[in-house]
C-alpha positions as CSV (number, residue, x, y, z in Angstrom):
1,M,10.3,-4.3,13.0
2,S,7.2,-5.6,11.3
3,A,3.8,-4.1,12.0
4,P,1.8,-5.9,14.8
5,T,-0.6,-8.5,13.5
6,L,-4.0,-9.7,14.5
7,P,-5.6,-13.1,14.1
8,P,-7.3,-13.4,10.7
9,T,-10.6,-11.3,10.7
10,A,-10.6,-11.2,14.5
11,S,-11.3,-7.4,14.6
12,L,-13.5,-7.3,11.5
13,S,-17.3,-7.3,11.7
14,L,-19.3,-9.0,9.0
15,R,-20.4,-5.6,7.8
16,T,-16.8,-4.5,7.4
17,R,-15.9,-7.7,5.6
18,L,-18.8,-7.3,3.2
19,L,-17.9,-3.7,2.6
20,R,-14.4,-4.6,1.7
21,V,-15.7,-7.2,-0.7
22,G,-17.9,-4.6,-2.3
23,V,-15.0,-2.1,-2.6
24,S,-12.6,-4.7,-3.9
25,W,-14.7,-5.8,-6.9
26,P,-14.9,-2.4,-8.7
27,L,-11.2,-1.8,-7.9
28,I,-10.3,-5.1,-9.5
29,A,-12.4,-4.2,-12.5
30,L,-10.8,-0.8,-12.7
31,G,-7.3,-2.2,-12.4
32,I,-7.9,-4.8,-15.2
33,A,-9.5,-2.1,-17.4
34,L,-6.4,0.1,-17.0
35,L,-4.1,-2.8,-17.7
36,L,-6.0,-3.6,-20.9
37,D,-6.0,0.0,-22.0
38,A,-2.2,0.3,-21.5
39,R,-1.8,-2.3,-24.2
40,L,1.5,-3.5,-22.8
41,G,0.4,-7.0,-21.8
42,V,-2.4,-8.6,-19.8
43,A,-2.2,-10.1,-16.3
44,P,-0.6,-13.6,-16.0
45,F,-3.9,-15.4,-15.4
46,D,-5.2,-13.8,-18.6
47,V,-2.1,-14.9,-20.5
48,L,-3.1,-18.4,-19.7
49,T,-6.7,-18.0,-20.6
50,T,-5.9,-16.4,-24.0
51,G,-3.4,-19.2,-24.6
52,V,-6.0,-21.9,-23.9
53,V,-8.5,-20.1,-26.1
54,D,-6.0,-19.9,-29.0
55,V,-5.1,-23.6,-28.7
56,S,-8.6,-25.0,-28.1
57,G,-10.7,-22.7,-30.3
58,V,-13.3,-22.5,-27.5
59,S,-14.7,-19.1,-26.6
60,F,-13.2,-17.0,-23.8
61,G,-16.6,-17.0,-22.0
62,I,-16.3,-20.8,-21.6
63,I,-12.5,-21.0,-21.0
64,Y,-12.3,-18.3,-18.3
65,P,-14.6,-20.0,-15.8
66,L,-13.1,-23.4,-16.5
67,V,-9.5,-22.2,-15.9
68,S,-10.8,-20.3,-12.8
69,L,-12.4,-23.5,-11.4
70,T,-9.1,-25.3,-12.0
71,F,-7.2,-22.8,-10.0
72,F,-9.9,-22.8,-7.3
73,G,-9.7,-26.6,-7.1
74,I,-5.9,-26.6,-6.9
75,G,-5.9,-23.9,-4.3
76,A,-8.6,-25.6,-2.2
77,L,-6.6,-28.9,-2.3
78,L,-3.6,-27.0,-1.0
79,G,-5.7,-25.5,1.8
80,G,-6.8,-22.1,0.3
81,K,-10.3,-21.0,1.2
82,V,-12.9,-20.8,-1.6
83,G,-16.0,-18.7,-0.5
84,F,-19.1,-17.3,-1.9
85,A,-17.3,-14.2,-3.0
86,S,-14.9,-16.3,-5.1
87,V,-17.8,-17.4,-7.3
88,L,-19.9,-14.3,-7.2
89,G,-17.0,-12.0,-7.9
90,T,-16.4,-13.8,-11.2
91,F,-19.9,-12.8,-12.5
92,V,-19.7,-9.2,-11.0
93,I,-16.2,-8.2,-12.1
94,G,-16.6,-9.1,-15.8
95,P,-19.4,-6.6,-16.6
96,L,-17.7,-4.0,-14.5
97,I,-14.6,-4.2,-16.6
98,G,-16.7,-3.3,-19.6
99,V,-18.1,-0.3,-17.8
100,F,-14.7,1.0,-16.8
101,R,-13.3,0.5,-20.3
102,N,-15.9,3.0,-21.6
103,V,-14.4,5.7,-19.4
104,T,-10.8,4.9,-18.8
105,P,-8.1,6.6,-21.0
106,Q,-6.4,4.8,-23.9
107,P,-3.3,6.9,-24.5
108,D,-0.8,6.4,-27.3
109,S,2.2,7.7,-25.5
110,L,4.5,4.9,-24.2
111,V,5.1,6.9,-21.0
112,A,1.4,7.3,-20.4
113,R,0.8,3.6,-21.1
114,G,3.5,2.7,-18.6
115,A,1.9,4.9,-16.0
116,L,-1.4,3.0,-16.6
117,V,0.4,-0.3,-15.9
118,I,1.8,1.1,-12.6
119,A,-1.6,2.5,-11.6
120,A,-3.3,-0.8,-12.5
121,T,-0.8,-2.8,-10.5
122,L,-1.2,-0.6,-7.4
123,I,-5.0,-0.6,-7.6
124,L,-5.1,-4.4,-8.0
125,A,-2.7,-4.9,-5.1
126,V,-5.1,-2.8,-2.8
127,A,-8.1,-4.7,-4.1
128,V,-6.5,-8.1,-3.5
129,C,-5.4,-7.2,0.0
130,L,-8.9,-6.0,0.9
131,I,-10.6,-9.1,-0.3
132,I,-8.1,-11.5,1.2
133,T,-8.6,-10.0,4.7
134,T,-12.3,-10.7,4.5
135,E,-11.8,-14.5,4.2
136,L,-15.1,-14.6,2.3
137,G,-13.5,-15.9,-0.9
138,S,-10.8,-14.5,-3.1
139,G,-10.1,-14.9,-6.9
140,P,-8.5,-18.0,-8.4
141,T,-5.0,-16.7,-8.3
142,E,-5.3,-15.6,-4.7
143,V,-6.8,-18.9,-3.6
144,F,-3.9,-20.7,-5.2
145,M,-1.5,-18.3,-3.5
146,L,-3.1,-18.8,-0.1
147,G,-3.0,-22.6,-0.6
148,L,0.8,-22.3,-1.0
149,V,1.0,-20.0,2.0
150,N,-0.9,-22.8,3.9
151,H,2.1,-25.0,3.3
152,N,4.4,-22.5,5.0
153,M,5.5,-20.7,1.8
154,P,6.2,-16.9,2.3
155,I,3.6,-14.7,0.6
156,V,5.9,-13.0,-1.9
157,Y,7.2,-16.4,-3.2
158,A,3.7,-17.8,-3.2
159,R,2.4,-14.9,-5.3
160,W,5.3,-15.2,-7.7
161,I,4.4,-18.9,-8.2
162,S,0.7,-18.3,-8.5
163,D,1.4,-15.7,-11.2
164,G,4.4,-17.4,-12.7
165,L,2.7,-20.7,-13.4
166,P,-0.1,-19.4,-15.5
167,L,2.3,-17.0,-17.2
168,V,4.8,-19.7,-18.2
169,V,2.0,-22.1,-19.4
170,G,0.2,-19.3,-21.1
171,V,3.3,-18.2,-23.0
172,A,3.9,-21.8,-24.1
173,L,0.4,-22.0,-25.5
174,G,0.8,-18.7,-27.3
175,G,-1.0,-16.4,-24.9
176,T,-0.7,-12.6,-25.1
177,V,2.2,-11.2,-23.1
178,G,4.1,-7.9,-22.8
179,I,6.4,-5.9,-20.6
180,G,3.5,-4.9,-18.5
181,T,2.8,-8.5,-17.8
182,V,6.3,-9.1,-16.4
183,F,6.2,-5.9,-14.3
184,F,2.8,-6.9,-12.9
185,A,4.0,-10.5,-12.0
186,L,7.1,-9.3,-10.3
187,A,5.6,-6.3,-8.4
188,L,2.4,-7.7,-7.1
189,G,3.9,-10.2,-4.6
190,P,5.8,-7.6,-2.6
191,L,2.9,-5.1,-2.8
192,I,0.5,-7.7,-1.4
193,K,2.9,-8.6,1.3
194,Y,3.2,-4.9,2.2
195,G,-0.6,-4.3,2.0
196,L,-1.5,-7.3,4.2
197,T,1.1,-6.1,6.8
198,A,-0.4,-2.6,6.7
199,L,-3.8,-4.1,7.3
200,H,-2.5,-6.1,10.3
201,Y,-3.5,-9.3,8.6
202,T,-1.5,-12.6,8.8
203,P,-2.7,-15.5,6.7
204,P,-3.0,-18.9,8.5
205,H,0.3,-20.8,8.6
206,Q,2.3,-17.8,7.4
207,P,6.0,-18.2,8.4
208,A,6.3,-15.0,10.5
209,A,10.1,-15.0,10.8
210,I,10.7,-15.3,7.1
211,E,7.9,-12.8,6.2
212,T,9.4,-10.2,8.5
213,V,12.5,-10.2,6.2
214,E,10.4,-10.2,3.0
215,I,8.6,-7.0,3.8
216,T,11.8,-5.3,2.6
217,L,11.5,-6.7,-0.9
């Protein structure tokens, strides 16, 4: 039996929602820093951005916001919600990644690097679930995912597509990819589904009957 759900944000005060946003941003930065330090492949969205940078010759600082805006636009057209936290988070998370990379480990052991990938994936899953439940604006991949969910697609499949599309296009463009990228792309969907269920959150238009089955994935 699935956990009981509440209407989106019905039980959350604005203070709680803002607190969750504030917690999620450093967690996202930490997760990305650990994934980078593992040196086993970047997140699917970054595979796309590195691929576009390689093909276009334009700097990452310009390409990243342009690709983000593209995903925000597609997600919004599908019905995903873009909020102030979507834009503000882009400017806050970037510098925080640099801060965390100054203190996070950079092991040489393959086992330790694999452990970093797992830790990064778990941390990012928690962060994504927290910020989605605020409905104040998620990241580009999450807005795209929620747009697919808005069209009655189960969360796990929606996440696989929102990660799979930039991964496939990024690989075709020559973006950086590794075993950690594949693990991240496959694991994050079920983890987000589990996390949102644990937080008693149901996105609008989520097909409940199908999602009850998917919690076992």
